[in-house]
FIMARZA-914674 format. One record per atom (N, C-alpha, C): y, z, x; atom name; residue in one letter. Coordinates in Angstrom, 1 decimal, m for minus. Example, Ala and Ser with C-alpha at 12.3 -4.5 7.8 and 13.67 -1.06 7.14 Angstrom:
site py = m5.7&pz = 7.8&px = 13.2&site = N&code = A
site py = m4.5&pz = 7.8&px = 12.3&site = CA&code = A
site py = m3.3&pz = 7.8&px = 13.2&site = C&code = A
site py = m2.2&pz = 7.1&px = 12.8&site = N&code = S
site py = m1.1&pz = 7.1&px = 13.7&site = CA&code = S
site py = 0.0&pz = 7.9&px = 12.9&site = C&code = S
END
This chain:
site py = 7.0&pz = m13.8&px = 11.7&site = N&code = X
site py = 8.0&pz = m14.6&px = 12.4&site = CA&code = X
site py = 8.7&pz = m15.6&px = 11.4&site = C&code = X
site py = 10.0&pz = m15.8&px = 11.6&site = N&code = X
site py = 10.7&pz = m16.8&px = 10.8&site = CA&code = X
site py = 10.4&pz = m18.2&px = 11.2&site = C&code = X
site py = 10.7&pz = m19.1&px = 10.4&site = N&code = X
site py = 10.5&pz = m20.5&px = 10.8&site = CA&code = X
site py = 11.3&pz = m20.9&px = 12.0&site = C&code = X
site py = 12.4&pz = m20.4&px = 12.2&site = N&code = X
site py = 13.2&pz = m20.6&px = 13.4&site = CA&code = X
site py = 12.5&pz = m20.1&px = 14.6&site = C&code = X
site py = 12.0&pz = m18.9&px = 14.6&site = N&code = X
site py = 11.3&pz = m18.3&px = 15.7&site = CA&code = X
site py = 10.0&pz = m19.2&px = 16.1&site = C&code = X
site py = 9.3&pz = m19.6&px = 15.0&site = N&code = X
site py = 8.1&pz = m20.5&px = 15.3&site = CA&code = X
site py = 8.6&pz = m21.8&px = 15.9&site = C&code = X
site py = 9.6&pz = m22.4&px = 15.4&site = N&code = X
site py = 10.2&pz = m23.6&px = 15.9&site = CA&code = X
site py = 10.5&pz = m23.4&px = 17.4&site = C&code = X
site py = 11.2&pz = m22.4&px = 17.7&site = N&code = X
site py = 11.6&pz = m22.1&px = 19.1&site = CA&code = X
site py = 10.3&pz = m21.8&px = 20.0&site = C&code = X
site py = 9.4&pz = m21.1&px = 19.5&site = N&code = X
site py = 8.1&pz = m20.8&px = 20.2&site = CA&code = X
site py = 7.4&pz = m22.1&px = 20.5&site = C&code = X
site py = 7.4&pz = m23.0&px = 19.6&site = N&code = X
site py = 6.7&pz = m24.3&px = 19.9&site = CA&code = X
site py = 7.4&pz = m25.1&px = 20.9&site = C&code = X
site py = 8.8&pz = m25.1&px = 20.8&site = N&code = X
site py = 9.6&pz = m25.8&px = 21.8&site = CA&code = X
site py = 9.4&pz = m25.2&px = 23.2&site = C&code = X
site py = 9.4&pz = m23.9&px = 23.3&site = N&code = X
site py = 9.3&pz = m23.2&px = 24.6&site = CA&code = X
site py = 7.9&pz = m23.4&px = 25.1&site = C&code = X
site py = 6.9&pz = m23.4&px = 24.3&site = N&code = X
site py = 5.5&pz = m23.6&px = 24.8&site = CA&code = X
site py = 5.4&pz = m25.1&px = 25.3&site = C&code = X
site py = 6.1&pz = m26.0&px = 24.7&site = N&code = X
site py = 6.1&pz = m27.4&px = 25.2&site = CA&code = X
site py = 6.7&pz = m27.5&px = 26.6&site = C&code = X
site py = 7.8&pz = m26.7&px = 26.7&site = N&code = X
site py = 8.5&pz = m26.7&px = 28.0&site = CA&code = X
site py = 7.6&pz = m26.1&px = 29.1&site = C&code = X
site py = 6.9&pz = m25.1&px = 28.7&site = N&code = X
site py = 6.0&pz = m24.4&px = 29.7&site = CA&code = X
site py = 4.8&pz = m25.4&px = 30.0&site = C&code = X
site py = 4.3&pz = m26.1&px = 29.0&site = N&code = X
site py = 3.1&pz = m27.0&px = 29.2&site = CA&code = X
site py = 3.5&pz = m28.2&px = 30.1&site = C&code = X
site py = 4.7&pz = m28.7&px = 30.0&site = N&code = X
site py = 5.0&pz = m30.0&px = 30.7&site = CA&code = X
site py = 4.6&pz = m30.0&px = 32.2&site = C&code = X
site py = 5.0&pz = m29.0&px = 33.0&site = N&code = X
site py = 4.6&pz = m29.0&px = 34.4&site = CA&code = X
site py = 3.1&pz = m28.8&px = 34.6&site = C&code = X
site py = 2.4&pz = m28.1&px = 33.7&site = N&code = X
site py = 1.0&pz = m27.9&px = 33.8&site = CA&code = X
site py = 0.3&pz = m29.3&px = 33.6&site = C&code = X
site py = 0.8&pz = m30.0&px = 32.6&site = N&code = X
site py = 0.2&pz = m31.3&px = 32.3&site = CA&code = X
site py = 0.4&pz = m32.3&px = 33.5&site = C&code = X
site py = 1.5&pz = m32.3&px = 34.1&site = N&code = X
site py = 1.8&pz = m33.2&px = 35.2&site = CA&code = X
site py = 0.9&pz = m32.8&px = 36.4&site = C&code = X
site py = 0.8&pz = m31.5&px = 36.7&site = N&code = X
site py = m0.1&pz = m31.1&px = 37.8&site = CA&code = X
site py = m1.5&pz = m31.4&px = 37.5&site = C&code = X
site py = m1.9&pz = m31.1&px = 36.3&site = N&code = X
site py = m3.3&pz = m31.3&px = 35.9&site = CA&code = X
site py = m3.7&pz = m32.8&px = 36.1&site = C&code = X
site py = m2.8&pz = m33.7&px = 35.5&site = N&code = X
site py = m3.1&pz = m35.1&px = 35.6&site = CA&code = X
site py = m3.1&pz = m35.6&px = 37.1&site = C&code = X
site py = m2.2&pz = m35.1&px = 37.9&site = N&code = X
site py = m2.1&pz = m35.4&px = 39.3&site = CA&code = X
site py = m3.4&pz = m35.0&px = 40.1&site = C&code = X
site py = m3.8&pz = m33.8&px = 39.8&site = N&code = X
site py = m5.1&pz = m33.3&px = 40.4&site = CA&code = X
site py = m6.3&pz = m34.1&px = 40.0&site = C&code = X
site py = m6.3&pz = m34.5&px = 38.7&site = N&code = X
site py = m7.4&pz = m35.3&px = 38.2&site = CA&code = X
site py = m7.4&pz = m36.7&px = 38.9&site = C&code = X
site py = m6.3&pz = m37.3&px = 39.0&site = N&code = X
site py = m6.1&pz = m38.6&px = 39.7&site = CA&code = X
site py = m6.6&pz = m38.5&px = 41.2&site = C&code = X
site py = m6.1&pz = m37.4&px = 41.8&site = N&code = X
site py = m6.5&pz = m37.2&px = 43.2&site = CA&code = X
site py = m8.0&pz = m37.0&px = 43.3&site = C&code = X
site py = m8.6&pz = m36.2&px = 42.4&site = N&code = X
site py = m10.1&pz = m36.0&px = 42.5&site = CA&code = X
site py = m10.9&pz = m37.3&px = 42.3&site = C&code = X
site py = m10.4&pz = m38.1&px = 41.3&site = N&code = X
site py = m11.1&pz = m39.3&px = 41.0&site = CA&code = X
site py = m11.0&pz = m40.3&px = 42.1&site = C&code = X
site py = m9.8&pz = m40.5&px = 42.6&site = N&code = X
site py = m9.6&pz = m41.5&px = 43.7&site = CA&code = X
site py = m10.2&pz = m41.0&px = 45.0&site = C&code = X
site py = m10.3&pz = m39.7&px = 45.2&site = N&code = X
site py = m11.0&pz = m39.2&px = 46.4&site = CA&code = X
site py = m12.5&pz = m39.2&px = 46.3&site = C&code = X
site py = m13.0&pz = m39.5&px = 45.1&site = N&code = X
site py = m14.4&pz = m39.6&px = 44.9&site = CA&code = X
site py = m15.1&pz = m38.3&px = 44.9&site = C&code = X
site py = m14.4&pz = m37.2&px = 44.5&site = N&code = X
site py = m15.0&pz = m35.9&px = 44.5&site = CA&code = X
site py = m16.0&pz = m35.8&px = 43.3&site = C&code = X
site py = m17.1&pz = m35.2&px = 43.6&site = N&code = X
site py = m18.1&pz = m35.0&px = 42.5&site = CA&code = X
site py = m17.8&pz = m33.7&px = 41.8&site = C&code = X
site py = m18.4&pz = m33.5&px = 40.7&site = N&code = X
site py = m18.2&pz = m32.3&px = 39.9&site = CA&code = X
site py = m18.5&pz = m31.0&px = 40.7&site = C&code = X
site py = m19.6&pz = m31.1&px = 41.5&site = N&code = X
site py = m20.0&pz = m30.0&px = 42.4&site = CA&code = X
site py = m18.9&pz = m29.7&px = 43.4&site = C&code = X
site py = m18.3&pz = m30.7&px = 44.0&site = N&code = X
site py = m17.3&pz = m30.6&px = 45.0&site = CA&code = X
site py = m16.0&pz = m29.9&px = 44.3&site = C&code = X
site py = m15.7&pz = m30.4&px = 43.1&site = N&code = X
site py = m14.5&pz = m29.8&px = 42.4&site = CA&code = X
site py = m14.8&pz = m28.4&px = 42.1&site = C&code = X
site py = m15.9&pz = m28.0&px = 41.6&site = N&code = X
site py = m16.3&pz = m26.6&px = 41.3&site = CA&code = X
site py = m16.3&pz = m25.8&px = 42.6&site = C&code = X
site py = m16.7&pz = m26.4&px = 43.7&site = N&code = X
site py = m16.7&pz = m25.7&px = 45.0&site = CA&code = X
site py = m15.2&pz = m25.3&px = 45.4&site = C&code = X
site py = m14.3&pz = m26.1&px = 45.0&site = N&code = X
site py = m12.9&pz = m25.8&px = 45.3&site = CA&code = X
site py = m12.2&pz = m24.9&px = 44.3&site = C&code = X
site py = m12.7&pz = m24.9&px = 43.1&site = N&code = X
site py = m12.0&pz = m24.0&px = 42.1&site = CA&code = X
site py = m12.6&pz = m22.7&px = 41.9&site = C&code = X
site py = m13.9&pz = m22.5&px = 42.1&site = N&code = X
site py = m14.6&pz = m21.3&px = 41.9&site = CA&code = X
site py = m14.1&pz = m20.2&px = 42.9&site = C&code = X
site py = m13.7&pz = m19.1&px = 42.3&site = N&code = X
site py = m13.2&pz = m18.0&px = 43.1&site = CA&code = X
site py = m11.7&pz = m18.1&px = 43.4&site = C&code = X
site py = m11.1&pz = m19.1&px = 42.9&site = N&code = X
site py = m9.7&pz = m19.3&px = 43.2&site = CA&code = X
site py = m8.8&pz = m18.6&px = 42.2&site = C&code = X
site py = m8.0&pz = m17.6&px = 42.6&site = N&code = X
site py = m7.1&pz = m16.9&px = 41.8&site = CA&code = X
site py = m6.0&pz = m17.8&px = 41.3&site = C&code = X
site py = m5.6&pz = m18.7&px = 42.2&site = N&code = X
site py = m4.5&pz = m19.7&px = 41.8&site = CA&code = X
site py = m4.9&pz = m20.5&px = 40.6&site = C&code = X
site py = m6.1&pz = m21.2&px = 40.7&site = N&code = X
site py = m6.6&pz = m22.0&px = 39.6&site = CA&code = X
site py = m6.9&pz = m21.2&px = 38.3&site = C&code = X
site py = m7.3&pz = m20.0&px = 38.5&site = N&code = X
site py = m7.6&pz = m19.2&px = 37.3&site = CA&code = X
site py = m6.2&pz = m18.9&px = 36.6&site = C&code = X
site py = m5.2&pz = m18.5&px = 37.4&site = N&code = X
site py = m3.9&pz = m18.2&px = 36.8&site = CA&code = X
site py = m3.3&pz = m19.5&px = 36.2&site = C&code = X
site py = m3.4&pz = m20.6&px = 37.0&site = N&code = X
site py = m2.8&pz = m21.9&px = 36.5&site = CA&code = X
site py = m3.4&pz = m22.3&px = 35.2&site = C&code = X
site py = m4.7&pz = m22.4&px = 35.1&site = N&code = X
site py = m5.3&pz = m22.9&px = 33.9&site = CA&code = X
site py = m5.3&pz = m21.8&px = 32.8&site = C&code = X
site py = m5.3&pz = m20.6&px = 33.2&site = N&code = X
site py = m5.2&pz = m19.5&px = 32.2&site = CA&code = X
site py = m3.8&pz = m19.6&px = 31.4&site = C&code = X
site py = m2.8&pz = m19.8&px = 32.2&site = N&code = X
site py = m1.4&pz = m19.9&px = 31.6&site = CA&code = X
site py = m1.4&pz = m21.2&px = 30.7&site = C&code = X
site py = m2.0&pz = m22.2&px = 31.2&site = N&code = X
site py = m2.0&pz = m23.5&px = 30.5&site = CA&code = X
site py = m2.7&pz = m23.3&px = 29.2&site = C&code = X
site py = m3.9&pz = m22.6&px = 29.2&site = N&code = X
site py = m4.6&pz = m22.4&px = 27.9&site = CA&code = X
site py = m3.7&pz = m21.6&px = 26.9&site = C&code = X
site py = m3.1&pz = m20.6&px = 27.4&site = N&code = X
site py = m2.2&pz = m19.8&px = 26.5&site = CA&code = X
site py = m1.1&pz = m20.6&px = 25.9&site = C&code = X
site py = m0.4&pz = m21.4&px = 26.7&site = N&code = X
site py = 0.6&pz = m22.3&px = 26.2&site = CA&code = X
site py = 0.1&pz = m23.3&px = 25.2&site = C&code = X
site py = m1.0&pz = m23.9&px = 25.5&site = N&code = X
site py = m1.6&pz = m24.9&px = 24.6&site = CA&code = X
site py = m2.0&pz = m24.3&px = 23.3&site = C&code = X
site py = m2.6&pz = m23.1&px = 23.3&site = N&code = X
site py = m3.1&pz = m22.4&px = 22.1&site = CA&code = X
site py = m1.9&pz = m22.1&px = 21.2&site = C&code = X
site py = m0.8&pz = m21.6&px = 21.8&site = N&code = X
site py = 0.4&pz = m21.3&px = 21.0&site = CA&code = X
site py = 1.0&pz = m22.6&px = 20.4&site = C&code = X
site py = 1.1&pz = m23.6&px = 21.3&site = N&code = X
site py = 1.8&pz = m24.8&px = 20.8&site = CA&code = X
site py = 1.0&pz = m25.5&px = 19.7&site = C&code = X
site py = m0.4&pz = m25.6&px = 19.9&site = N&code = X
site py = m1.2&pz = m26.3&px = 19.0&site = CA&code = X
site py = m1.3&pz = m25.6&px = 17.6&site = C&code = X
site py = m1.4&pz = m24.2&px = 17.7&site = N&code = X
site py = m1.6&pz = m23.5&px = 16.4&site = CA&code = X
site py = m0.3&pz = m23.6&px = 15.6&site = C&code = X
site py = 0.9&pz = m23.6&px = 16.2&site = N&code = X
site py = 2.1&pz = m23.7&px = 15.5&site = CA&code = X
site py = 2.2&pz = m25.1&px = 14.9&site = C&code = X
site py = 1.9&pz = m26.1&px = 15.7&site = N&code = X
site py = 1.9&pz = m27.5&px = 15.2&site = CA&code = X
site py = 0.9&pz = m27.7&px = 14.0&site = C&code = X
site py = m0.3&pz = m27.2&px = 14.1&site = N&code = X
site py = m1.2&pz = m27.3&px = 13.1&site = CA&code = X
site py = m0.8&pz = m26.5&px = 11.8&site = C&code = X
site py = m0.1&pz = m25.4&px = 12.0&site = N&code = X
site py = 0.5&pz = m24.7&px = 10.9&site = CA&code = X
site py = 1.4&pz = m25.6&px = 10.0&site = C&code = X
site py = 2.2&pz = m26.3&px = 10.7&site = N&code = X
site py = 3.1&pz = m27.3&px = 10.0&site = CA&code = X
site py = 2.3&pz = m28.4&px = 9.3&site = C&code = X
site py = 1.3&pz = m28.9&px = 10.0&site = N&code = X
site py = 0.5&pz = m30.0&px = 9.4&site = CA&code = X
site py = m0.3&pz = m29.4&px = 8.2&site = C&code = X
site py = m0.8&pz = m28.2&px = 8.3&site = N&code = X
site py = m1.5&pz = m27.6&px = 7.1&site = CA&code = X
site py = m0.6&pz = m27.4&px = 5.9&site = C&code = X
site py = 0.7&pz = m27.1&px = 6.2&site = N&code = X
site py = 1.6&pz = m27.0&px = 5.1&site = CA&code = X
site py = 2.0&pz = m28.3&px = 4.5&site = C&code = X
site py = 2.3&pz = m29.3&px = 5.4&site = N&code = X
site py = 2.8&pz = m30.6&px = 4.9&site = CA&code = X
site py = 1.7&pz = m31.5&px = 4.3&site = C&code = X
site py = 0.5&pz = m31.5&px = 4.9&site = N&code = X
site py = m0.5&pz = m32.4&px = 4.5&site = CA&code = X
site py = m1.6&pz = m31.8&px = 3.6&site = C&code = X
site py = m1.9&pz = m30.6&px = 3.9&site = N&code = X
site py = m3.0&pz = m29.9&px = 3.2&site = CA&code = X
site py = m2.4&pz = m29.1&px = 2.0&site = C&code = X
site py = m1.1&pz = m28.9&px = 2.0&site = N&code = X
site py = m0.5&pz = m28.2&px = 0.9&site = CA&code = X
site py = m0.7&pz = m26.7&px = 1.0&site = C&code = X
site py = m1.2&pz = m26.2&px = 2.1&site = N&code = X
site py = m1.4&pz = m24.7&px = 2.2&site = CA&code = X
site py = 0.0&pz = m24.0&px = 2.4&site = C&code = X
site py = 0.1&pz = m22.8&px = 1.8&site = N&code = X
site py = 1.3&pz = m22.1&px = 1.9&site = CA&code = X
site py = 1.0&pz = m20.6&px = 2.2&site = C&code = X
site py = 1.9&pz = m19.9&px = 2.7&site = N&code = X
site py = 1.8&pz = m18.5&px = 2.9&site = CA&code = X
site py = 0.7&pz = m18.0&px = 3.8&site = C&code = X
site py = 0.0&pz = m17.0&px = 3.4&site = N&code = X
site py = m1.0&pz = m16.3&px = 4.2&site = CA&code = X
site py = m2.2&pz = m17.2&px = 4.5&site = C&code = X
site py = m2.5&pz = m18.1&px = 3.6&site = N&code = X
site py = m3.7&pz = m19.0&px = 3.8&site = CA&code = X
site py = m3.3&pz = m20.0&px = 5.0&site = C&code = X
site py = m2.1&pz = m20.5&px = 5.0&site = N&code = X
site py = m1.7&pz = m21.4&px = 6.1&site = CA&code = X
site py = m1.6&pz = m20.7&px = 7.4&site = C&code = X
site py = m0.9&pz = m19.5&px = 7.3&site = N&code = X
site py = m0.7&pz = m18.7&px = 8.5&site = CA&code = X
site py = m2.0&pz = m18.2&px = 9.1&site = C&code = X
site py = m2.9&pz = m17.8&px = 8.2&site = N&code = X
site py = m4.2&pz = m17.3&px = 8.7&site = CA&code = X
site py = m5.1&pz = m18.4&px = 9.3&site = C&code = X
site py = m5.1&pz = m19.6&px = 8.7&site = N&code = X
site py = m5.8&pz = m20.7&px = 9.2&site = CA&code = X
site py = m5.3&pz = m21.1&px = 10.6&site = C&code = X
site py = m4.0&pz = m21.2&px = 10.7&site = N&code = X
site py = m3.4&pz = m21.6&px = 12.0&site = CA&code = X
site py = m3.7&pz = m20.6&px = 13.1&site = C&code = X
site py = m3.6&pz = m19.3&px = 12.7&site = N&code = X
site py = m3.9&pz = m18.2&px = 13.7&site = CA&code = X
site py = m5.3&pz = m18.3&px = 14.1&site = C&code = X
site py = m6.2&pz = m18.5&px = 13.2&site = N&code = X
site py = m7.6&pz = m18.6&px = 13.5&site = CA&code = X
site py = m7.9&pz = m19.8&px = 14.4&site = C&code = X
site py = m7.3&pz = m20.9&px = 14.2&site = N&code = X
site py = m7.4&pz = m22.1&px = 15.0&site = CA&code = X
site py = m6.9&pz = m21.8&px = 16.4&site = C&code = X
site py = m5.7&pz = m21.1&px = 16.5&site = N&code = X
site py = m5.1&pz = m20.7&px = 17.8&site = CA&code = X
site py = m6.0&pz = m19.8&px = 18.6&site = C&code = X
site py = m6.6&pz = m18.8&px = 17.9&site = N&code = X
site py = m7.5&pz = m17.9&px = 18.6&site = CA&code = X
site py = m8.8&pz = m18.7&px = 19.0&site = C&code = X
site py = m9.3&pz = m19.6&px = 18.2&site = N&code = X
site py = m10.4&pz = m20.4&px = 18.6&site = CA&code = X
site py = m10.1&pz = m21.2&px = 19.8&site = C&code = X
site py = m9.0&pz = m21.9&px = 19.8&site = N&code = X
site py = m8.6&pz = m22.7&px = 21.0&site = CA&code = X
site py = m8.5&pz = m21.8&px = 22.2&site = C&code = X
site py = m7.9&pz = m20.6&px = 22.1&site = N&code = X
site py = m7.7&pz = m19.7&px = 23.2&site = CA&code = X
site py = m9.1&pz = m19.3&px = 23.7&site = C&code = X
site py = m10.0&pz = m19.0&px = 22.8&site = N&code = X
site py = m11.4&pz = m18.5&px = 23.2&site = CA&code = X
site py = m12.1&pz = m19.6&px = 24.0&site = C&code = X
site py = m12.1&pz = m20.8&px = 23.4&site = N&code = X
site py = m12.7&pz = m22.0&px = 24.1&site = CA&code = X
site py = m12.1&pz = m22.3&px = 25.4&site = C&code = X
site py = m10.8&pz = m22.3&px = 25.5&site = N&code = X
site py = m10.1&pz = m22.5&px = 26.8&site = CA&code = X
site py = m10.3&pz = m21.4&px = 27.8&site = C&code = X
site py = m10.3&pz = m20.2&px = 27.4&site = N&code = X
site py = m10.6&pz = m19.1&px = 28.3&site = CA&code = X
site py = m12.0&pz = m19.2&px = 28.8&site = C&code = X
site py = m12.9&pz = m19.5&px = 28.0&site = N&code = X
site py = m14.3&pz = m19.7&px = 28.4&site = CA&code = X
site py = m14.4&pz = m20.8&px = 29.5&site = C&code = X
site py = m13.7&pz = m21.9&px = 29.3&site = N&code = X
site py = m13.7&pz = m23.0&px = 30.2&site = CA&code = X
site py = m13.1&pz = m22.6&px = 31.5&site = C&code = X
site py = m12.0&pz = m21.9&px = 31.5&site = N&code = X
site py = m11.3&pz = m21.5&px = 32.7&site = CA&code = X
site py = m12.2&pz = m20.5&px = 33.5&site = C&code = X
site py = m12.9&pz = m19.6&px = 32.8&site = N&code = X
site py = m13.8&pz = m18.7&px = 33.4&site = CA&code = X
site py = m15.0&pz = m19.4&px = 34.1&site = C&code = X
site py = m15.5&pz = m20.4&px = 33.4&site = N&code = X
site py = m16.6&pz = m21.2&px = 33.9&site = CA&code = X
site py = m16.3&pz = m22.0&px = 35.2&site = C&code = X
site py = m15.1&pz = m22.4&px = 35.2&site = N&code = X
site py = m14.6&pz = m23.3&px = 36.4&site = CA&code = X
site py = m14.1&pz = m22.4&px = 37.5&site = C&code = X
site py = m13.6&pz = m21.3&px = 37.3&site = N&code = X
site py = m13.0&pz = m20.5&px = 38.3&site = CA&code = X
site py = m13.7&pz = m19.2&px = 38.8&site = C&code = X
site py = m14.6&pz = m18.7&px = 37.9&site = N&code = X
site py = m15.3&pz = m17.4&px = 38.3&site = CA&code = X
site py = m16.5&pz = m17.7&px = 39.2&site = C&code = X
END
């Protein structure tokens, strides 16, 4: 991918993430103010296709956004270039996706 395509992918992933962040924060505020326990929250999310899809898409957007951002940081701050920078950022993105997917599965399955 060219730098322009990566730039646009990061901006689009931010656009996708914004409503997810707002809904997530709203749900967390509602849960905390409502005094819901972890068990009660899991009781509402487990088996829910909606929450699986919601948080699954959130994880995908975050993984893309963060790995592109870290690619830039690795280039500017760590001085990595080319394949080393791209490989490291791709590995980080895959790691974020794997951890996020595991969390989504644990909460919704």
